[in-house]
C-alpha positions as CSV (number, residue, x, y, z in Angstrom):
1,M,242.7,30.7,-82.7
2,A,241.6,27.4,-81.2
3,I,244.9,27.0,-79.3
4,R,244.5,30.5,-77.8
5,R,240.9,30.0,-76.7
6,S,241.5,26.6,-75.2
7,L,244.6,27.8,-73.3
8,I,242.8,30.9,-71.9
9,A,240.0,28.6,-70.7
10,A,242.3,26.1,-69.2
11,L,244.3,28.7,-67.4
12,G,241.2,30.4,-66.1
13,L,242.5,33.7,-67.4
14,L,239.2,35.3,-68.0
15,P,238.1,35.6,-64.4
16,L,241.6,36.5,-63.4
17,L,241.7,39.4,-65.9
18,A,238.4,40.6,-64.9
19,A,239.8,41.3,-61.4
20,C,242.6,43.4,-63.0
21,D,240.3,46.4,-63.4
22,K,240.2,46.8,-59.7
23,V,244.0,46.8,-59.1
24,A,245.2,50.1,-57.8
25,L,248.4,51.6,-59.2
26,P,251.1,51.7,-56.6
27,G,253.2,54.8,-56.6
28,A,250.4,57.1,-57.7
29,A,250.9,59.2,-54.6
30,G,254.7,59.3,-55.0
31,G,257.5,56.9,-54.3
32,K,258.8,53.9,-56.1
33,P,256.2,51.8,-57.9
34,A,255.5,48.4,-56.3
35,F,255.9,46.0,-59.2
36,K,254.9,42.4,-58.9
37,A,257.8,41.4,-61.2
38,I,261.5,41.8,-60.5
39,D,262.5,45.4,-60.9
40,I,265.8,45.5,-62.9
41,T,265.7,49.2,-63.7
42,G,269.2,50.4,-64.5
43,A,270.5,46.9,-65.4
44,E,273.5,47.0,-67.8
45,Y,272.3,43.9,-69.7
46,A,269.3,43.4,-71.9
47,Q,269.9,46.9,-73.5
48,G,268.6,46.0,-76.9
49,L,268.6,43.6,-79.8
50,D,269.0,43.6,-83.6
51,L,267.5,40.6,-85.4
52,A,265.5,39.9,-88.5
53,D,261.7,39.4,-88.6
54,P,260.1,36.7,-90.7
55,D,260.1,39.1,-93.7
56,G,263.8,39.6,-93.4
57,K,263.6,43.1,-92.1
58,R,266.1,44.0,-89.3
59,R,264.2,45.0,-86.2
60,T,265.4,46.8,-83.0
61,L,263.7,47.8,-79.8
62,A,264.3,51.4,-80.6
63,E,261.5,51.4,-83.2
64,F,259.0,50.5,-80.5
65,K,259.6,53.6,-78.4
66,G,256.3,54.9,-77.1
67,K,255.2,51.4,-76.3
68,V,255.8,49.1,-73.4
69,V,257.6,46.1,-74.9
70,V,257.6,42.6,-73.6
71,V,260.4,40.3,-74.9
72,F,260.2,36.6,-74.5
73,F,262.7,34.0,-75.7
74,G,261.3,30.6,-76.7
75,F,260.6,28.2,-79.6
76,T,257.6,27.2,-81.6
77,H,257.8,23.5,-80.6
78,C,257.6,24.4,-76.9
79,P,254.8,22.4,-75.4
80,D,253.7,24.6,-72.6
81,V,255.8,27.6,-71.3
82,C,255.9,29.5,-74.6
83,P,252.2,29.2,-75.6
84,T,251.1,29.9,-72.1
85,T,253.2,33.1,-71.9
86,L,252.0,34.3,-75.3
87,V,248.3,33.6,-74.4
88,E,248.7,35.5,-71.1
89,L,250.3,38.5,-72.9
90,A,247.6,38.5,-75.6
91,A,244.8,38.3,-73.1
92,V,246.3,41.1,-70.9
93,K,246.8,43.3,-74.0
94,K,243.1,42.8,-74.9
95,Q,242.0,43.4,-71.3
96,L,243.8,46.8,-71.3
97,G,241.5,48.0,-74.1
98,A,242.9,51.1,-75.9
99,D,246.0,51.0,-73.8
100,G,246.7,47.5,-75.1
101,E,247.7,49.1,-78.4
102,R,250.7,50.5,-76.6
103,V,251.9,47.0,-75.6
104,Q,254.2,45.3,-78.0
105,G,255.0,41.6,-77.7
106,V,258.3,40.4,-79.2
107,F,259.1,36.7,-79.5
108,V,262.8,35.7,-80.1
109,T,263.4,32.1,-81.1
110,V,266.2,30.1,-79.5
111,D,265.6,27.4,-82.1
112,P,266.4,29.0,-85.5
113,E,267.2,25.6,-86.9
114,R,263.6,24.5,-86.9
115,D,261.8,27.8,-86.6
116,T,261.7,29.0,-90.2
117,P,260.5,32.5,-90.9
118,E,257.2,31.1,-92.2
119,L,256.6,29.0,-89.1
120,L,257.5,31.9,-86.8
121,K,255.2,34.3,-88.5
122,A,252.2,31.9,-88.4
123,Y,253.0,31.0,-84.8
124,V,253.0,34.4,-83.2
125,E,250.1,35.7,-85.3
126,N,248.0,32.8,-83.8
127,F,248.2,34.6,-80.5
128,D,248.1,38.2,-81.6
129,K,248.4,39.8,-85.1
130,G,250.6,42.5,-83.6
131,F,253.2,40.3,-82.0
132,V,256.6,40.4,-83.7
133,A,258.8,37.3,-84.1
134,L,262.6,37.6,-84.5
135,R,265.1,35.1,-85.7
136,G,268.9,35.2,-85.9
137,T,271.6,33.0,-87.1
138,P,272.9,30.5,-84.5
139,E,275.7,32.9,-83.7
140,E,273.3,35.9,-83.4
141,T,271.0,33.9,-81.2
142,R,273.8,33.0,-78.8
143,A,275.0,36.6,-78.7
144,V,271.6,38.1,-77.9
145,A,270.8,35.4,-75.4
146,K,274.1,36.1,-73.6
147,H,273.3,39.8,-73.6
148,F,269.9,39.1,-72.0
149,K,271.3,36.5,-69.6
150,V,269.0,34.0,-71.2
151,F,269.9,30.3,-70.9
152,Y,268.9,27.8,-73.5
153,N,270.1,24.2,-74.3
154,K,269.1,21.6,-76.8
155,V,267.9,18.4,-75.3
156,P,268.1,15.4,-77.7
157,G,265.0,13.5,-78.6
158,K,264.4,10.1,-80.2
159,T,265.4,11.5,-83.6
160,D,267.6,14.4,-84.8
161,T,264.6,16.7,-85.3
162,S,262.5,15.7,-82.3
163,Y,264.7,17.5,-79.7
164,T,263.3,20.0,-77.3
165,V,265.0,23.1,-75.8
166,D,265.4,24.0,-72.2
167,H,265.3,27.8,-71.8
168,T,264.8,30.7,-69.4
169,A,261.1,31.0,-68.9
170,G,260.7,34.7,-68.1
171,S,260.0,37.9,-70.0
172,Y,261.8,41.2,-70.1
173,V,259.7,44.4,-70.0
174,F,260.9,47.7,-71.4
175,D,259.1,51.0,-70.7
176,A,257.9,53.5,-73.3
177,A,261.3,55.2,-73.3
178,G,263.0,52.0,-74.3
179,K,264.6,51.3,-71.0
180,I,264.7,47.9,-69.4
181,R,262.6,47.8,-66.3
182,L,261.3,44.3,-65.3
183,F,261.9,40.6,-65.4
184,T,258.7,38.6,-65.1
185,R,258.9,35.0,-63.9
186,Y,256.9,32.4,-65.7
187,G,253.9,31.4,-63.7
188,S,253.4,34.9,-62.1
189,G,250.0,35.1,-63.9
190,A,248.0,37.5,-65.9
191,E,246.9,39.6,-63.0
192,A,250.5,40.4,-62.0
193,L,251.4,41.2,-65.6
194,A,248.4,43.5,-66.1
195,H,249.2,45.3,-62.8
196,D,252.8,46.0,-63.9
197,L,252.0,47.0,-67.4
198,K,249.4,49.5,-66.1
199,I,252.0,51.2,-64.0
200,L,254.4,51.5,-66.9
201,L,251.7,52.7,-69.3
202,N,250.7,55.4,-66.9
203,E,254.2,56.7,-66.2
204,K,254.9,60.2,-67.3
205,P,257.8,60.7,-69.7
206,A,261.0,61.8,-67.9
């Protein structure tokens, strides 16, 4: 909890989120929505995943249909990008009020060697009790990262266990029908994320 509050304060997310209530929803009068993130609707990659959660249960994106799903690849020892991304998503989810219950955060570790199930569960729940953490074998991790076009690479540290991991620092957003729609760049900010999630949450089923 302390980590989440301090990061929110440091990033200045509270005043940023307050402004989100005034954001109009593009496309309301017809036409293609003007997303802040990169629109990858129709992409042939990032079609889904099948990995275990900390309790050993296999999870897929199909079970979250009806929700807008935000998938982020990272690792628990990440010093800045990962906690910042999760803080932003948790803050935006809260700002959305009742609609926030229809937003699902999914954290996929790219460091299964150190990220044990127990560590992963505690890590994501520190940001939001509803977030889901997923962990695969090294082979499964490589496969799902390749399918999502996610890069990650271990960078040696002073000891065998003090390494860090360079990785793609963006998130993938799926609509309520389970279709891939957006890639959000790290650093885009909470206001842009809230803007785009509002559009997807207000879309009518096809």
